[in-house]
DRENDOZA-531279 format. One line per 10 residues: number of its first residue (from 1); their letters; for each residue x, y, z of C-alpha. Coordinates in pm, 1 decimal, m for minus. Example, Ala and Ser with C-alpha at 12.3 -4.5 7.8 and 13.67 -1.06 7.14 Angstrom:
residues 2
1> as> 1230.0,m450.0,780.0  1367.0,m106.0,714.0 $
END
This chain:
residues 383
1> msssvhlact> 11964.1,4226.3,1695.1  11672.0,4001.3,1594.1  11399.9,4129.7,1360.2  11138.4,4106.8,1636.6  11349.5,4317.9,1871.8  11422.9,4563.7,1591.5  11048.7,4604.4,1530.2  10988.4,4663.6,1900.5  11259.3,4928.8,1901.1  11068.6,5135.5,1648.5 $
11> lvpqtcstft> 10787.5,5158.9,1904.6  11001.7,5291.0,2191.4  10924.8,5659.9,2248.2  11216.9,5894.9,2205.4  11126.8,6084.9,2522.0  11094.0,5863.0,2826.5  10890.4,5961.8,3129.7  10962.7,5866.9,3488.0  10749.4,5633.3,3698.9  10395.3,5762.6,3724.4 $
21> hskevkspth> 10280.3,5587.2,4040.9  10420.5,5851.7,4273.6  10420.5,6218.4,4181.3  10667.5,6320.9,4448.0  10937.9,6062.8,4387.1  11166.2,6166.7,4103.1  11517.4,6117.9,3984.8  11787.2,6122.4,4252.4  12059.0,6207.2,4003.7  11938.0,6504.9,3803.5 $
31> sifnqwrgrl> 12124.3,6763.8,4010.6  12437.4,6551.9,4012.6  12429.3,6507.0,3636.7  12389.7,6881.1,3589.1  12732.7,6921.3,3749.6  12883.5,6726.4,3458.4  12700.8,6863.0,3155.3  12972.3,7112.4,3065.8  13229.2,6832.2,3052.4  13030.8,6594.0,2831.9 $
41> ptqfnqpkfl> 13074.3,6540.2,2456.6  12821.6,6731.4,2244.8  12607.1,6425.4,2171.4  12554.8,6372.7,2545.2  12456.3,6732.1,2622.7  12082.4,6678.8,2612.2  11808.3,6866.6,2798.4  11778.6,6770.1,3162.1  11579.9,6455.8,3231.6  11390.1,6482.3,3559.2 $
51> sgiivkeral> 11338.7,6726.9,3843.0  11562.1,6591.3,4118.8  11381.0,6670.6,4440.9  11577.5,6440.4,4668.1  11921.1,6566.3,4569.9  12006.0,6899.7,4718.5  12135.2,7173.6,4489.3  12490.8,7183.0,4607.0  12835.3,7163.2,4456.3  12974.8,6815.6,4406.9 $
61> kipfftaaka> 13257.9,6836.8,4659.2  13314.0,6485.0,4783.4  13606.9,6249.8,4812.2  13662.9,5994.3,4539.0  13500.6,5655.1,4588.2  13707.8,5471.3,4848.4  13694.6,5108.7,4956.2  13531.9,5108.3,5297.4  13419.3,4751.3,5253.0  13631.4,4607.0,5532.5 $
71> hviegekend> 13487.5,4855.2,5781.1  13131.1,4771.8,5684.6  13174.1,4394.5,5676.6  13342.6,4379.1,6013.9  13091.6,4615.8,6171.0  13330.9,4905.6,6229.4  13200.9,5259.4,6218.6  13285.1,5474.9,5917.0  13381.8,5839.0,5933.9  13039.3,5939.0,5806.8 $
81> ssysettppf> 12780.7,6183.1,5938.8  12511.0,5917.5,5897.7  12661.4,5730.0,6192.7  12595.0,5852.8,6543.6  12852.4,5829.9,6819.1  12593.8,5632.6,7018.3  12506.9,5390.4,6737.4  12644.3,5044.6,6821.9  12871.7,4870.5,6571.2  12688.3,4659.1,6315.9 $
91> dlktymrqkg> 12823.7,4326.7,6191.4  12693.8,4313.3,5834.3  12885.4,3996.3,5753.9  12699.7,3802.3,6024.3  12369.2,3969.9,5937.0  12400.4,3875.7,5570.0  12496.9,3519.4,5653.3  12208.9,3466.8,5897.5  11942.6,3636.0,5687.5  12081.4,3478.6,5371.1 $
101> nsvnraleea> 12052.0,3133.3,5525.5  11690.3,3207.2,5619.5  11616.6,3321.9,5264.5  11778.7,3011.7,5116.2  11571.9,2784.1,5339.1  11254.8,2967.2,5238.6  11347.5,2944.4,4869.6  11411.8,2570.7,4905.5  11058.1,2530.5,5040.1  10906.3,2760.2,4777.3 $
111> vplrspealy> 11085.4,2605.6,4478.0  11136.8,2233.8,4545.8  11249.3,1996.5,4274.2  10932.8,1848.3,4128.0  10779.7,1739.5,3800.4  10827.3,1845.1,3528.4  11197.7,1847.0,3606.8  11272.1,2013.5,3273.1  11117.8,2328.8,3426.9  11232.8,2302.5,3785.6 $
121> epmryslfag> 11596.8,2203.6,3729.0  11679.6,2526.9,3537.9  11487.6,2729.1,3797.4  11679.6,2581.2,4087.4  12010.3,2585.4,3899.3  11978.5,2961.8,3849.4  11815.7,3041.5,4183.2  12083.6,2864.8,4389.0  12384.9,2964.6,4180.5  12531.6,3178.5,4457.7 $
131> gkrvrpllci> 12361.2,3517.4,4452.2  12420.1,3769.7,4731.6  12046.1,3789.9,4812.7  12062.6,4170.0,4827.3  11697.9,4219.5,4728.1  11555.6,3978.1,4987.3  11773.4,4131.9,5257.8  11653.0,4478.8,5166.7  11291.2,4363.4,5179.3  11330.3,4204.4,5522.6 $
141> sacelvggne> 11530.3,4497.7,5661.3  11270.0,4749.5,5542.5  10987.9,4546.7,5696.5  11167.8,4522.1,6031.4  11255.4,4891.4,6020.7  10888.3,4996.1,6029.7  10782.2,4740.8,6292.2  10724.8,4421.4,6093.8  10906.1,4090.8,6117.7  11107.9,3853.4,5901.3 $
151> atampsacaa> 10832.2,3593.8,5867.3  10587.5,3845.1,5722.8  10843.1,3979.8,5474.7  10992.3,3646.2,5370.2  10748.6,3550.6,5090.5  10796.7,3891.1,4925.3  11171.3,3866.7,4982.6  11172.9,3531.6,4803.0  10952.3,3673.6,4528.6  11197.4,3957.8,4466.4 $
161> emihtmslmh> 11478.2,3703.7,4429.3  11268.5,3490.5,4193.7  11192.2,3791.3,3974.0  11556.8,3895.7,3976.9  11674.3,3545.2,3884.2  11417.8,3526.1,3603.4  11548.2,3854.5,3467.5  11903.4,3717.9,3462.6  11795.9,3399.3,3286.0  11622.6,3599.6,3014.8 $
171> ddlpymdddd> 11885.2,3874.9,3001.5  12157.2,3618.9,2923.6  11975.1,3478.7,2619.8  12139.7,3518.6,2277.1  11882.1,3771.4,2156.0  11925.1,3983.1,2470.8  12273.2,4029.6,2622.4  12403.2,3697.7,2486.0  12613.8,3591.6,2782.8  12759.0,3246.3,2853.5 $
181> lrrgkptahk> 12867.7,3305.2,3214.3  12668.1,3404.1,3522.4  12788.2,3384.3,3883.4  13088.1,3186.6,3766.7  12878.1,2915.2,3600.0  12737.8,2853.8,3251.1  12417.9,3050.9,3202.6  12084.0,2868.0,3210.7  12041.6,2855.3,2833.7  12393.0,2711.8,2797.8 $
191> afgetaavls> 12325.4,2444.6,3060.7  11967.5,2354.1,2965.3  11892.0,2510.7,2626.9  11714.1,2829.7,2525.4  11362.1,2688.3,2540.6  11406.3,2563.4,2895.8  11561.0,2894.5,3004.6  11269.6,3095.3,2865.2  10992.2,2873.3,2999.3  11143.2,2812.2,3342.8 $
201> gdvmlllafe> 11199.6,3186.3,3377.3  10833.9,3245.3,3288.4  10722.9,2996.4,3553.9  10944.1,3154.7,3818.4  10798.6,3500.2,3747.7  10444.0,3374.3,3793.6  10538.8,3170.4,4099.0  10674.6,3485.7,4264.0  10331.7,3651.2,4276.4  10152.9,3327.8,4365.3 $
211> hvaaatpgap> 10391.4,3279.7,4656.1  10331.6,3626.2,4804.4  9954.4,3594.2,4770.2  9933.4,3244.3,4918.1  10212.4,3227.0,5174.1  10233.9,3562.9,5355.9  10154.4,3511.6,5726.7  10025.1,3768.1,5971.1  9964.4,4056.0,5731.5  9624.2,4207.6,5651.5 $
221> pdrvaravge> 9500.9,4121.0,5299.3  9520.2,4482.4,5184.0  9891.7,4497.1,5267.9  9955.6,4171.4,5082.0  9766.3,4303.7,4779.3  9972.3,4624.4,4783.0  10295.0,4424.5,4803.5  10192.6,4208.5,4506.6  10105.6,4522.2,4309.2  10436.4,4687.2,4397.1 $
231> laraagrdgl> 10641.2,4386.4,4286.4  10435.7,4352.2,3966.7  10495.8,4718.0,3882.2  10865.8,4676.7,3945.8  10884.1,4378.6,3711.0  10661.2,4500.3,3429.7  10581.4,4785.7,3196.4  10684.9,5054.2,3447.5  10994.9,4869.5,3561.9  11233.6,4596.8,3461.5 $
241> vagqivdvcs> 11081.6,4503.8,3124.3  11058.3,4866.4,3015.2  11424.1,4920.8,3101.7  11527.5,4602.6,2922.0  11361.6,4690.3,2590.8  11502.9,5042.8,2588.2  11847.3,4902.9,2675.5  11839.3,4651.9,2389.2  11713.9,4913.3,2145.8  11989.5,5154.7,2248.4 $
251> egsgevgler> 12283.6,4924.3,2172.3  12516.9,5074.8,1916.3  12328.2,5404.7,1909.2  12539.6,5718.2,1906.2  12252.2,5929.6,2035.4  12206.9,5782.9,2382.5  12246.0,6056.3,2641.2  12185.6,6105.4,3009.7  11809.0,6102.1,2971.0  11800.1,5761.2,2806.0 $
261> leyihlhkta> 12076.4,5617.8,3027.7  11896.5,5715.5,3345.0  11564.1,5585.3,3214.3  11721.2,5245.7,3141.8  11871.9,5206.0,3486.1  11583.6,5351.1,3687.8  11371.6,5081.8,3526.4  11597.8,4785.4,3452.0  11799.4,4792.0,3775.5  11655.5,5029.9,4033.9 $
271> allegavvag> 11287.3,4936.3,3998.8  11317.2,4585.8,4146.0  11537.0,4704.2,4433.5  11273.8,4969.8,4497.0  10994.9,4714.2,4476.0  11165.0,4487.7,4730.7  11219.8,4771.3,4979.6  10874.5,4924.6,4939.9  10694.6,4588.6,4956.9  10875.2,4522.7,5285.4 $
281> gmlgggteee> 10772.5,4860.7,5418.5  10410.8,4803.8,5318.0  10394.2,4458.7,5479.0  10553.0,4594.5,5797.6  10278.5,4854.8,5833.5  10484.1,5162.4,5747.9  10309.0,5496.8,5718.7  10281.1,5665.0,5380.5  10554.3,5908.5,5486.7  10782.4,5620.2,5587.7 $
291> igrlrrfarc> 10713.0,5431.9,5264.6  10789.0,5746.5,5066.7  11126.9,5778.7,5234.6  11198.6,5410.8,5178.0  11108.5,5455.3,4810.4  11349.0,5745.3,4773.2  11619.0,5549.5,4958.3  11568.6,5251.7,4728.0  11582.2,5458.4,4413.4  11918.1,5597.5,4522.4 $
301> igllfqvvdd> 12067.4,5257.4,4598.4  11921.3,5119.5,4275.0  12110.7,5372.4,4067.7  12412.7,5329.6,4295.7  12405.4,4956.3,4221.5  12416.8,5023.3,3847.2  12690.8,5287.2,3863.1  12907.1,5045.0,4061.2  12819.4,4767.8,3813.2  12942.1,4987.0,3527.3 $
311> ildvtksste> 13263.9,5066.2,3713.4  13330.9,4699.1,3787.0  13266.2,4606.0,3424.2  13569.9,4807.7,3316.3  13796.0,4752.4,3617.9  13754.9,4382.0,3703.7  13820.4,4054.4,3523.3  13560.7,3793.8,3428.6  13699.3,3567.5,3701.0  13655.1,3836.6,3965.7 $
321> lgktagkdva> 13305.1,3927.2,3847.5  13173.5,3576.6,3788.1  13038.4,3697.5,3453.4  13186.8,3823.0,3128.5  13372.9,4150.1,3184.7  13369.9,4424.0,2922.4  13036.1,4317.1,2771.9  12892.2,4668.9,2773.5  13192.3,4810.5,2589.6  13178.3,4531.5,2332.9 $
331> aekvtypkml> 12806.8,4593.9,2277.1  12873.2,4967.6,2234.2  12646.4,5055.2,2524.6  12662.4,5395.0,2688.5  12765.9,5353.7,3051.8  12837.8,5590.2,3337.1  13217.7,5556.4,3300.0  13186.5,5622.7,2927.2  12980.8,5933.7,2988.8  13129.3,6071.4,3311.5 $
341> glegsrelae> 13470.0,5906.1,3316.3  13584.5,5656.4,3577.4  13657.9,5912.5,3847.5  13334.4,6098.1,3776.9  13140.3,5774.6,3808.1  13306.3,5706.0,4141.6  13206.4,6050.6,4264.0  12849.6,5991.1,4147.6  12843.1,5659.8,4334.6  12960.8,5830.1,4652.4 $
351> elrkeakeql> 12697.4,6100.9,4620.3  12419.7,5846.4,4570.2  12542.3,5655.1,4873.6  12519.2,5967.6,5089.9  12176.9,6062.0,4954.8  12045.4,5711.8,5028.1  12159.5,5734.6,5388.2  11996.5,6074.4,5430.4  11658.0,5916.8,5356.8  11705.7,5687.4,5658.9 $
361> mgfdpekamp> 11791.3,5957.2,5909.1  11434.7,5996.1,6038.1  11410.7,5630.5,6141.9  11532.0,5462.2,6461.1  11914.2,5457.1,6412.1  11958.8,5104.6,6545.1  11678.0,4959.9,6331.9  11810.8,5145.5,6027.0  12161.7,5002.8,6059.8  12101.8,4701.8,5830.8 $
371> lvaltdfiac> 11991.9,4931.5,5547.1  12277.7,5172.5,5614.5  12528.2,4887.3,5606.4  12371.2,4731.9,5295.8  12407.3,5069.9,5123.7  12779.9,5063.9,5196.4  12799.5,4702.3,5081.6  12640.5,4792.2,4747.4  12878.5,5085.7,4708.4  13191.5,4890.6,4795.0 $
381> rnn> 13124.7,4547.0,4645.4  13378.7,4384.8,4414.0  13142.7,4174.8,4201.8 $
END
């Protein structure tokens, strides 16, 4: 760890608070974690972190995490109470391909190759390296769910992908996670050098907010301003950056427990997924009640994404993942499998998946299907 990072670590508070922008949205995993406290090693048995208001107080009696991916991709109906007998099948594979193509076209227009090429080549190299475009799809789906359209959501969808790509470029740097492989290709700093990776990532972060402010069609200015604010919060001191610094400072520590682990992933991983979903809901004209439910949905899938990531890190190869497998173990990071065991982590993932779907039950079932299917995709992905 570099001396500058070490100094920053001394400033990280020992007790982390949750997001402060919404008093009623709290941790979706507190009740689930309480089920496991008696089974954890002594160093992990810390006081409870947050008051989980969106997870019902019930026993954790669910089947182990099973691969329903084929059913979701092909649009078949799962044996799940979230699906109605009258809900038509949903072809997620086609949806992701069509929406993904639209996002890629919009990103091509937003980030063309221009001078200085030393900035734009690393940006485009990382941005078009083959990502799944989950965040843009969530943004568009949330906007359409509450009555908006793809065109209105697209600039914010692109911005979410720009912010995400920037975070990967910086996360891979030697003084962060120090990774040489991302999406099956050399990381940006390996291909272009550390200076180019840092500066092009900085430019892409700023371009994200400029793009939303300047290119969002058909939305009232107050909605655009709220969307910019939501994405900025997700990327900054109450989101991704906060999670990153606490994560780096926690490496090799034997005192990281559930409180710190959940803080890291609510901020580093879940915050940007939440920002993408909520920005879409705001731009689509959702009511405060609808946006609140979308926020709770997004927080569940954000943590779900990380739990699955931790599972894949210890069960898949580098070739399968497109990035270096086993990095968290090598860095002595505390992960969900390390704390809850592999089967316990799979149960937690399944519970988060169900809780996410419950937040969508008050919406039009047909309009909610993309978000329902994307939840299953996140739960059942292989990389």
